[in-house]
C-alpha positions as CSV (number, residue, x, y, z in Angstrom):
1,M,0.4,26.5,6.1
2,P,-0.2,24.8,2.7
3,N,-0.6,26.8,-0.3
4,T,-4.2,27.4,-2.3
5,G,-4.7,26.9,-5.7
6,S,-5.8,23.8,-6.2
7,Q,-8.8,22.2,-8.4
8,Q,-10.0,20.6,-5.7
9,Q,-9.4,20.6,-1.8
10,V,-8.1,17.2,-0.7
11,R,-7.4,15.5,2.2
12,I,-3.5,13.6,3.4
13,I,-4.2,11.3,6.5
14,G,-0.7,9.5,8.1
15,R,1.8,11.0,10.2
16,A,3.8,13.9,9.9
17,S,6.8,12.2,10.5
18,S,6.2,9.2,7.9
19,I,9.4,9.4,5.0
20,N,6.2,8.7,2.2
21,V,3.8,11.1,4.3
22,R,6.1,13.8,4.1
23,K,7.3,13.4,0.2
24,V,3.5,14.0,-0.3
25,L,2.9,17.0,1.7
26,W,6.1,18.7,0.3
27,T,4.2,18.0,-3.3
28,C,1.6,19.8,-2.3
29,R,3.2,22.8,-1.3
30,E,5.9,22.4,-4.8
31,I,2.1,22.7,-6.7
32,G,0.1,24.9,-4.4
33,I,-2.4,22.5,-3.3
34,A,-5.1,23.5,-0.2
35,Y,-5.4,20.4,1.7
36,T,-6.5,19.0,4.9
37,F,-4.2,17.3,6.7
38,D,-5.6,14.4,9.2
39,G,-2.2,13.3,10.9
40,D,-3.7,11.8,14.1
41,W,-2.6,8.4,13.4
42,E,0.0,7.5,16.3
43,E,-0.2,3.7,16.9
44,D,-3.0,4.0,19.4
45,V,-4.9,6.0,17.7
46,R,-4.2,3.9,14.5
47,A,-5.5,1.0,16.5
48,A,-8.5,2.6,17.0
49,R,-9.2,3.6,13.9
50,R,-7.9,0.4,11.9
51,A,-11.3,-0.2,10.3
52,E,-11.5,3.0,8.9
53,L,-7.7,3.1,7.1
54,L,-8.4,-0.4,5.9
55,A,-11.5,0.7,4.1
56,L,-9.6,3.5,2.4
57,N,-5.9,1.4,1.8
58,P,-6.5,-2.1,2.1
59,N,-2.2,-2.3,2.8
60,D,-3.1,-0.6,5.9
61,Q,-0.8,1.7,5.6
62,F,0.3,5.7,4.8
63,P,-0.2,8.1,3.1
64,V,-3.9,7.6,1.7
65,L,-5.3,10.9,-0.2
66,L,-8.5,11.8,-0.1
67,D,-10.5,14.0,-3.0
68,S,-13.9,13.7,-4.8
69,D,-13.1,10.9,-7.0
70,G,-12.3,9.1,-3.7
71,P,-8.6,7.2,-1.9
72,I,-5.2,7.1,-3.6
73,W,-2.6,5.3,-1.9
74,E,0.9,5.0,-2.5
75,S,2.9,7.8,-1.7
76,N,4.7,8.2,-5.4
77,T,2.0,7.3,-6.8
78,I,-0.1,10.4,-5.0
79,C,2.9,12.6,-6.3
80,R,2.8,11.7,-9.8
81,Y,-1.2,12.0,-9.4
82,L,-1.0,15.4,-8.1
83,A,1.5,16.8,-10.5
84,A,-0.8,15.4,-13.6
85,E,-4.1,16.8,-11.9
86,H,-2.6,20.6,-11.7
87,G,-0.8,20.2,-15.2
88,R,3.0,20.9,-13.5
89,V,5.0,19.2,-16.5
90,D,8.0,20.5,-15.0
91,L,7.6,18.3,-12.1
92,L,6.1,15.4,-14.3
93,P,7.0,15.7,-18.1
94,T,4.1,14.1,-20.7
95,K,7.0,13.2,-23.2
96,P,7.4,9.9,-22.9
97,R,11.2,9.5,-22.6
98,E,11.9,12.6,-20.0
99,R,8.7,11.0,-17.9
100,A,10.3,8.0,-18.1
101,S,13.7,9.9,-16.9
102,V,12.1,11.1,-14.1
103,E,10.0,7.9,-13.0
104,Q,13.0,5.6,-13.2
105,W,14.5,7.6,-9.7
106,M,11.1,7.4,-8.4
107,D,11.2,3.8,-8.7
108,W,14.5,3.3,-8.0
109,Q,13.7,5.3,-4.4
110,A,10.8,3.1,-3.8
111,T,12.8,0.2,-4.2
112,D,16.6,-0.1,-4.2
113,L,17.5,2.8,-2.1
114,N,14.2,2.0,0.5
115,S,15.7,-1.5,1.1
116,A,19.0,-0.8,1.4
117,W,18.3,1.7,4.3
118,R,15.4,-0.4,5.9
119,Y,17.5,-2.7,8.5
120,A,19.6,-0.1,9.9
121,F,17.1,3.1,9.9
122,M,14.9,0.5,12.1
123,A,17.8,-0.1,14.2
124,L,19.4,3.1,14.5
125,V,17.2,5.4,14.8
126,R,13.7,3.4,15.9
127,K,15.7,1.4,17.9
128,A,13.4,-1.3,17.4
129,P,13.7,-4.5,19.1
130,A,13.4,-6.4,16.1
131,Y,16.1,-5.0,14.2
132,D,19.3,-6.1,16.8
133,R,21.3,-8.3,14.9
134,Q,24.7,-5.9,14.6
135,S,25.8,-8.0,11.2
136,D,22.2,-7.3,9.5
137,V,22.6,-3.7,10.7
138,D,26.3,-3.7,8.9
139,T,25.4,-5.0,5.8
140,S,22.5,-2.5,5.4
141,V,24.8,0.4,6.6
142,A,27.0,-1.2,3.6
143,A,24.5,-1.2,0.9
144,W,22.6,2.4,1.9
145,N,26.2,3.8,1.6
146,A,26.9,1.9,-1.5
147,A,23.6,3.4,-3.1
148,M,24.3,6.9,-2.0
149,T,27.4,6.6,-3.9
150,L,25.4,5.5,-7.0
151,L,23.2,9.3,-6.4
152,E,26.5,10.8,-5.6
153,H,28.5,9.7,-8.8
154,R,24.4,11.0,-10.9
155,L,24.2,14.4,-8.7
156,A,28.4,14.9,-10.2
157,A,27.5,14.1,-13.6
158,T,24.1,17.0,-13.3
159,G,25.6,19.2,-11.4
160,A,22.1,20.3,-10.5
161,F,19.2,18.2,-9.5
162,V,18.6,14.3,-10.2
163,T,17.4,14.5,-13.9
164,G,19.1,17.3,-14.9
165,S,18.9,21.2,-14.3
166,V,15.2,21.1,-13.9
167,F,13.1,19.8,-10.4
168,T,11.1,17.1,-10.9
169,L,9.2,14.9,-8.5
170,A,12.3,12.5,-8.6
171,D,14.1,15.2,-6.2
172,V,11.0,15.0,-3.9
173,V,11.1,11.4,-3.4
174,L,15.0,11.0,-3.3
175,G,15.2,14.5,-1.2
176,V,13.4,12.9,1.8
177,S,15.4,10.1,1.8
178,V,18.8,11.9,1.6
179,N,18.0,13.6,4.6
180,R,16.9,10.5,6.2
181,W,21.0,9.1,5.5
182,M,22.0,12.5,6.6
183,L,20.9,12.2,10.0
184,T,21.0,8.2,11.0
185,P,23.9,8.2,13.0
186,M,25.9,5.7,11.4
187,P,29.8,5.8,9.4
188,K,29.3,7.5,5.9
189,P,31.5,8.3,3.1
190,E,32.1,11.9,2.0
191,L,29.8,12.0,-0.5
192,P,30.1,16.0,-1.8
193,S,27.7,16.3,-4.4
194,V,25.0,14.8,-2.5
195,A,25.9,17.4,0.6
196,A,25.3,20.3,-2.3
197,Y,22.4,19.1,-3.5
198,Y,20.7,18.5,0.4
199,D,21.7,22.2,0.3
200,R,20.5,23.1,-3.1
201,L,16.9,21.3,-1.7
202,G,17.2,24.1,1.1
203,D,16.4,26.8,-0.8
204,R,13.0,25.5,-1.7
205,P,10.1,26.1,1.1
206,G,8.4,22.6,1.2
207,F,12.0,21.0,1.7
208,A,12.0,23.0,5.0
209,S,9.1,22.5,6.1
210,H,8.6,19.1,5.8
211,V,12.1,17.2,5.6
212,R,14.6,19.3,6.6
213,N,13.2,19.8,9.8
214,G,15.1,17.8,12.4
215,I,13.2,14.7,11.8
216,P,15.2,11.8,9.9
């Protein structure tokens, strides 16, 4: 159950299995936001409710957050909005340099890291028919492992979280990605700092509820 303590009630729509929805739900748990979750968006239902979704997000994608001021889409933007709205400067600092450190890793997750894993994940986990070229799977696996090795070096340097000793929104968005990498059946290098990070995140209730729950 979500915790309470927010300034206003919010509604989150999307599928609970979505990596982007899960990072928003985890953020809500970290902050202690009361919310309602509309997770009735499987493919057949989504088709029937497409006009409703398009009215909230013209990209026809999840998640969407609704509060008294209207809809917000793009998962990392939603996470930043929630942290700022609730004054969580530990999760999203206000000092420009500290904030940039958090946001650069959030942006890296949304661009470089996501681009690397997409083909391999769709082939190996989703078993999507359009993702059946082994050469492209191999290329994606190599790119994904290279990106995770970059993260390994960063975590080895900090010894804790991605921006340093304090848990931030960067760890929320990277935590869901690390979980996906861990659970995808493919060759992987030994990354001890990533493995320790994964276990460290496991101490957080939101991670246990919304991320480390057996869903890649």
